[in-house]
C-alpha positions as MATLAB code, in Angstrom:
seq = 'XXXXXXXXXXXXXXXXXXXXXXXXXXXXXXXXXXXXXXXXXXXXXXXXXXXXXXXXXXXXXXXXXXXXXXXXXXXXXXXXXXXXXXXXXXXXXXXXXXXXXXXXXXXXXXXXXXXXXXXXXXXXXXXXXXXXXXXXXXXXXXXXXXXXXXX';
ca = [
       0.000    0.000    0.000;
       1.322    3.448   -0.848;
       1.686    6.102    1.811;
      -0.967    8.123   -0.023;
      -3.500    5.304    0.150;
      -2.660    4.636    3.804;
      -3.165    8.302    4.695;
      -6.447    8.594    2.832;
      -8.012    5.151    3.286;
      -6.645    3.910    6.601;
      -6.170    7.155    8.543;
      -8.937    9.250    6.906;
      -6.487   12.093    6.260;
      -8.002   13.125    2.954;
      -6.266   16.496    2.635;
      -3.447   14.820    0.723;
      -4.857   14.503   -2.787;
      -4.713   11.574   -5.164;
      -4.430   12.948   -8.669;
      -2.058   11.403  -11.193;
      -1.006    8.491   -8.942;
       2.260    8.349  -10.924;
       4.457   10.961   -9.245;
       3.949   13.569  -11.947;
       1.782   16.280  -10.364;
       2.848   16.868   -6.749;
      -0.704   16.914   -5.327;
       0.286   14.178   -2.865;
       3.393   15.949   -1.525;
       4.033   15.434    2.194;
       7.187   15.856    4.262;
       8.572   12.724    5.879;
      11.139   13.514    8.545;
      11.305   17.030    7.102;
      11.983   16.049    3.478;
       9.197   16.320    0.953;
       8.209   13.213   -0.933;
       5.503   12.112   -3.323;
       3.307    9.892   -1.187;
       1.845    8.107   -4.225;
       5.316    6.758   -5.014;
       6.241    5.725   -1.473;
       5.400    2.493    0.297;
       3.677    3.046    3.634;
       5.494    0.076    5.177;
       8.817    1.855    4.679;
       7.717    4.865    6.740;
       7.450    3.136   10.113;
       8.856    5.290   12.913;
       9.137    8.339   10.672;
       7.351   11.652   11.175;
       4.839   12.294    8.378;
       3.094   15.669    8.236;
      -0.072   16.204    6.234;
      -1.979   19.403    5.548;
      -4.208   18.518    8.500;
      -1.186   18.760   10.788;
      -0.111   22.284    9.906;
      -2.576   24.348   11.917;
      -1.892   24.774   15.608;
      -4.520   25.477   18.237;
      -7.018   26.606   15.613;
      -4.509   28.968   13.973;
      -3.540   28.418   10.338;
       0.081   27.860    9.408;
       1.523   31.135    8.017;
       1.644   29.667    4.495;
      -1.976   28.534    4.694;
      -2.886   32.119    5.625;
      -0.587   33.346    2.850;
      -2.463   31.281    0.282;
      -5.709   32.913    1.396;
      -4.209   36.430    1.386;
      -2.614   35.948   -2.053;
      -5.497   33.990   -3.610;
      -3.117   31.087   -4.200;
      -5.811   28.635   -5.204;
      -8.817   28.364   -7.470;
     -10.233   24.858   -7.653;
      -8.184   23.898   -4.577;
      -7.271   20.422   -5.782;
      -3.515   21.003   -5.805;
      -3.538   23.349   -2.821;
      -2.519   20.902   -0.096;
       0.432   19.638   -2.147;
       1.405   23.190   -3.068;
       1.292   24.305    0.558;
       3.241   21.286    1.810;
       5.857   21.853   -0.880;
       5.954   25.592   -0.133;
       6.533   24.941    3.566;
       9.418   22.659    2.580;
      10.842   25.297    0.211;
      10.995   27.813    3.048;
      12.596   25.270    5.403;
      15.137   24.260    2.718;
      16.044   27.916    2.212;
      16.437   28.421    5.974;
      18.742   25.383    6.026;
      20.880   26.904    3.259;
      20.102   24.387    0.523;
      20.824   25.726   -2.976;
      18.723   24.805   -6.006;
      19.280   24.612   -9.750;
      18.318   28.309   -9.875;
      20.896   29.404   -7.291;
      23.240   31.875   -8.977;
      26.387   31.100   -7.001;
      26.506   27.880   -4.996;
      29.907   28.864   -3.568;
      28.176   31.390   -1.300;
      25.916   30.270    1.550;
      22.234   30.332    0.593;
      19.984   32.333    2.917;
      16.270   32.949    3.179;
      16.919   36.415    1.732;
      18.062   34.686   -1.498;
      14.654   33.049   -1.955;
      13.698   34.938   -5.112;
      10.684   34.270   -7.306;
      12.971   32.360   -9.704;
      14.200   30.200   -6.806;
      10.635   29.510   -5.666;
       9.492   28.618   -9.186;
      12.406   26.178   -9.569;
      11.862   24.598   -6.173;
       8.082   24.285   -6.729;
       8.408   22.990  -10.303;
       7.215   19.483   -9.395;
       3.847   20.799   -8.220;
       1.373   21.350  -11.026;
      -1.689   23.593  -10.894;
      -4.465   22.975  -13.411;
      -5.840   26.475  -12.863;
      -2.449   28.177  -13.463;
      -2.383   30.071  -10.165;
       1.408   30.031  -10.252;
       1.998   33.790   -9.747;
      -0.242   33.772   -6.668;
       1.349   30.587   -5.308;
       4.842   32.026   -5.766;
       3.666   35.260   -4.147;
       2.302   33.398   -1.143;
       5.533   31.442   -0.647;
       7.684   34.574   -1.132;
       5.640   36.647    1.311;
       5.611   33.879    3.917;
       9.355   33.357    3.464;
      10.011   37.056    4.051;
       7.987   36.904    7.276;
       9.813   33.812    8.551;
];
């Protein structure tokens, strides 16, 4: 059983979406031990003892995660189908930037990467595995950029 099916069918955590079921769209993105993965391409049995976060686990004490609020403020969704995967990936992008991880869009990998370097080009590159049928990309990038600046 895939992690996606286990989350949705066994644990009733339906916020993680099943779309392509082939690892091509990113709608099923979840972080496992802080690293984002495609849950449709991951066996649930291999995740024992690991920390899996779903969209349902982002809010705290009734307060939205800053990126969830950012998606609302920036109108980062239309149909909403890809939204949970986009948000989970966006949260990971911000954490990767905080950790100093460069991307293929990083201009100079010899210099330490900082959150201040998280440009729109960096965000687009880092979010490139998450597809949006409604083409809300400018609003999604805006939400991630604004949330990153506030972090």
